[in-house]
C-alpha positions as CSV (number, residue, x, y, z in Angstrom):
1,R,-12.7,15.2,-32.9
2,R,-10.4,12.8,-34.7
3,I,-7.3,14.4,-33.4
4,S,-8.7,14.4,-29.8
5,F,-9.6,10.7,-30.2
6,E,-6.1,9.9,-31.4
7,E,-4.5,11.7,-28.4
8,F,-6.7,9.7,-26.0
9,L,-6.0,6.5,-27.8
10,F,-2.3,6.8,-27.7
11,F,-2.4,7.9,-24.0
12,Q,-4.5,4.8,-23.1
13,I,-2.2,2.6,-25.1
14,S,0.8,4.0,-23.1
15,V,-1.1,3.4,-19.8
16,I,-2.0,-0.2,-20.8
17,K,1.6,-0.9,-21.9
18,R,2.8,0.3,-18.5
19,R,0.4,-1.9,-16.8
20,M,1.3,-4.9,-18.9
21,N,5.0,-4.2,-18.3
22,I,4.6,-4.2,-14.5
23,K,2.3,-7.3,-14.5
24,A,4.7,-9.2,-16.6
25,R,7.4,-9.0,-13.9
26,P,7.7,-11.6,-11.2
27,G,6.3,-10.3,-7.9
28,V,6.2,-11.6,-4.4
29,K,3.8,-14.6,-3.9
30,H,2.4,-14.4,-0.4
31,H,1.3,-17.6,1.2
32,L,-1.6,-17.4,3.6
33,D,-3.3,-20.2,5.6
34,D,-7.1,-20.5,6.0
35,G,-7.1,-19.3,9.6
36,F,-5.3,-16.0,8.8
37,L,-8.4,-14.0,8.1
38,I,-10.3,-15.3,11.1
39,K,-7.3,-14.5,13.4
40,F,-7.1,-11.0,12.0
41,K,-10.8,-10.2,12.4
42,K,-10.8,-11.4,16.1
43,G,-8.7,-8.3,16.9
44,F,-11.5,-5.9,16.1
45,P,-14.4,-5.0,18.3
46,F,-16.7,-4.6,15.3
47,A,-18.0,-6.6,12.4
48,F,-16.6,-5.8,8.9
49,T,-19.0,-4.5,6.2
50,K,-19.7,-6.6,3.1
51,A,-17.7,-4.0,1.1
52,Q,-14.7,-4.4,3.4
53,D,-14.9,-8.2,3.2
54,Q,-15.0,-8.0,-0.6
55,A,-12.1,-5.6,-0.8
56,I,-10.0,-7.7,1.6
57,A,-10.8,-10.8,-0.4
58,D,-9.7,-9.1,-3.7
59,I,-6.4,-7.8,-2.1
60,L,-5.5,-11.1,-0.5
61,A,-6.3,-13.0,-3.8
62,D,-3.9,-10.6,-5.6
63,M,-1.2,-10.9,-3.0
64,Q,-1.2,-14.7,-3.4
65,K,-0.4,-14.4,-7.1
66,S,3.1,-14.5,-8.6
67,S,2.6,-11.2,-10.4
68,P,2.6,-7.8,-8.6
69,M,-0.7,-6.3,-7.4
70,L,-1.7,-2.9,-8.7
71,R,-5.0,-1.9,-7.1
72,L,-7.0,1.2,-6.3
73,L,-9.1,1.2,-3.2
74,Q,-11.9,3.9,-3.4
75,G,-14.2,4.8,-0.5
76,D,-15.7,7.7,1.4
77,V,-13.9,9.3,4.4
78,G,-14.5,7.1,7.5
79,C,-15.7,4.0,5.7
80,G,-12.7,1.9,6.9
81,K,-10.2,1.9,4.1
82,T,-7.2,1.9,6.5
83,V,-8.4,-1.4,8.1
84,V,-8.7,-3.0,4.7
85,A,-5.2,-1.7,3.7
86,L,-3.7,-2.9,7.0
87,M,-4.8,-6.5,6.1
88,G,-2.1,-6.5,3.4
89,C,0.5,-5.3,5.9
90,L,-0.4,-8.2,8.1
91,A,-0.2,-10.6,5.1
92,A,3.3,-9.3,4.4
93,F,4.3,-9.8,8.1
94,A,2.9,-13.3,8.0
95,N,5.3,-14.0,5.2
96,N,8.3,-12.5,7.0
97,K,8.3,-9.4,4.7
98,Q,8.0,-5.7,5.2
99,A,5.3,-3.2,4.4
100,A,5.3,0.6,3.8
101,F,2.4,3.0,4.3
102,M,2.8,6.5,2.7
103,A,0.5,9.5,3.3
104,P,0.8,13.0,1.7
105,T,1.1,15.0,5.0
106,E,2.7,14.5,8.4
107,I,-0.6,15.0,10.2
108,L,-2.2,12.2,8.2
109,A,0.8,10.0,8.6
110,R,0.8,10.5,12.4
111,Q,-3.0,9.8,12.4
112,H,-2.5,6.5,10.5
113,F,0.4,5.6,12.8
114,A,-1.7,6.2,15.9
115,T,-4.7,4.2,14.5
116,I,-2.6,1.3,13.4
117,Q,-0.6,1.2,16.6
118,T,-3.8,0.9,18.6
119,T,-5.0,-1.9,16.4
120,L,-1.7,-3.8,16.5
121,S,-1.5,-3.5,20.4
122,Q,-4.0,-6.4,20.7
123,G,-3.7,-10.2,20.5
124,E,-1.6,-11.9,17.8
125,F,-0.4,-8.6,16.3
126,K,1.6,-7.4,19.2
127,K,4.7,-9.0,17.5
128,I,4.5,-6.5,14.6
129,R,7.1,-3.8,14.9
130,C,5.7,-0.6,13.5
131,A,7.5,2.8,13.2
132,L,6.9,6.4,12.0
133,F,9.3,8.0,9.5
134,V,8.6,11.7,8.7
135,G,10.7,14.7,7.8
136,S,10.4,16.5,11.2
137,L,12.1,13.7,13.1
138,P,15.5,14.5,14.6
139,E,18.4,13.3,12.4
140,N,19.7,10.8,15.0
141,E,16.2,9.2,15.1
142,K,16.2,9.0,11.3
143,I,19.6,7.3,11.2
144,K,18.4,4.7,13.8
145,L,15.2,4.0,11.9
146,R,17.0,3.7,8.5
147,K,19.3,1.1,10.1
148,Q,16.4,-0.9,11.6
149,V,14.5,-0.8,8.2
150,E,17.6,-1.9,6.3
151,T,18.2,-4.8,8.7
152,G,14.6,-5.9,8.7
153,T,13.8,-5.2,12.4
154,I,10.9,-2.9,11.4
155,D,8.0,-4.7,9.8
156,L,5.7,-1.8,9.0
157,L,7.0,1.7,8.2
158,I,4.5,4.6,8.1
159,G,5.5,8.0,6.7
160,T,5.3,10.8,4.3
161,H,7.4,11.7,1.2
162,A,10.3,11.0,3.6
163,L,9.9,7.3,2.6
164,L,11.1,8.3,-0.9
165,S,14.5,9.4,0.3
166,E,17.4,7.6,-1.4
167,D,19.2,6.7,1.8
168,L,16.1,4.7,3.1
169,K,16.6,1.1,2.1
170,F,14.3,-1.9,2.9
171,K,15.5,-5.4,3.5
172,K,12.4,-7.2,2.1
173,L,9.6,-4.8,1.1
174,S,6.7,-6.7,-0.4
175,Y,3.6,-4.5,0.1
176,I,3.0,-0.8,-0.3
177,V,0.0,1.4,0.6
178,I,-0.2,4.9,-0.8
179,D,-3.0,7.1,0.7
180,E,-4.5,10.0,-1.2
181,Q,-2.9,8.7,-4.3
182,H,-3.7,11.8,-6.4
183,K,-1.3,13.8,-4.3
184,F,1.6,11.7,-5.5
185,G,3.0,11.3,-9.1
186,V,3.4,8.1,-11.1
187,R,7.2,8.5,-10.8
188,Q,7.0,8.8,-7.0
189,R,4.9,5.6,-6.9
190,A,7.5,3.9,-9.1
191,F,10.4,5.2,-6.9
192,L,8.9,3.7,-3.8
193,S,8.2,0.5,-5.6
194,A,11.8,0.2,-6.6
195,K,12.8,-0.1,-2.9
196,G,11.4,-3.7,-3.1
197,V,11.4,-6.4,-5.8
198,N,8.1,-5.7,-7.6
199,P,6.1,-5.3,-4.4
200,D,2.3,-5.4,-4.3
201,I,0.9,-1.8,-4.4
202,L,-2.5,-0.6,-3.1
203,V,-3.3,3.1,-3.6
204,M,-6.3,4.7,-1.8
205,T,-8.5,7.6,-2.5
206,A,-11.7,9.1,-0.9
207,T,-12.4,11.1,-4.0
208,P,-15.3,9.7,-6.0
209,I,-14.0,8.9,-9.5
210,P,-16.4,8.2,-12.4
211,L,-15.5,5.1,-14.4
212,T,-14.5,7.1,-17.5
213,L,-12.1,9.3,-15.5
214,S,-10.7,6.3,-13.6
215,L,-9.9,4.6,-16.9
216,T,-7.9,7.7,-17.9
217,L,-6.2,8.4,-14.6
218,F,-5.8,4.9,-13.2
219,G,-5.9,2.7,-16.3
220,D,-3.0,0.7,-15.0
221,L,-4.9,-0.2,-11.7
222,D,-7.5,-2.7,-10.8
223,V,-10.3,-0.8,-8.9
């Protein structure tokens, strides 16, 4: 029992140290005016739930701090996590920055792209330039997209592991969403983060995680 306790203790210390090391770095401080949230909500034909409102408030509060956000968004399938995550993408756009949205499979990435494109086709958000970057794209399309991302003409890039490729460079990445976080490793998360200067990171999961397990697996994240 004592040896098991020691193993868990040292593991938790390493997780906490990683968190403190990331939090100590200077992040991107996003500036948002009071009307930003109202303007965003007008684009939806439905009212947000209390849980969505709370999650959005937490995310935006973190994004306005000078230290990087590290947050886990947990919710059942179909509860509206994508809409909450999209809020951060819009906050990045409002600050003339870029956002990345990574999913574990091409089907899921394309689904997110279709949903987000439909949402962004209305009102104020028509100006946001959104693109899909997946492994199955023809090489000439990939080359074109890489150039657009590097020059900053793409505001929101949605994709799979393809976003981790070394030849994909962002001009001003400030916010990252990682869906189905458990299907990616800590190193992959760090590699994507390194494409910006300590960007805000939101990871999402639909898997119910008890508090004790979340402390072990996601001890470096706010839940």
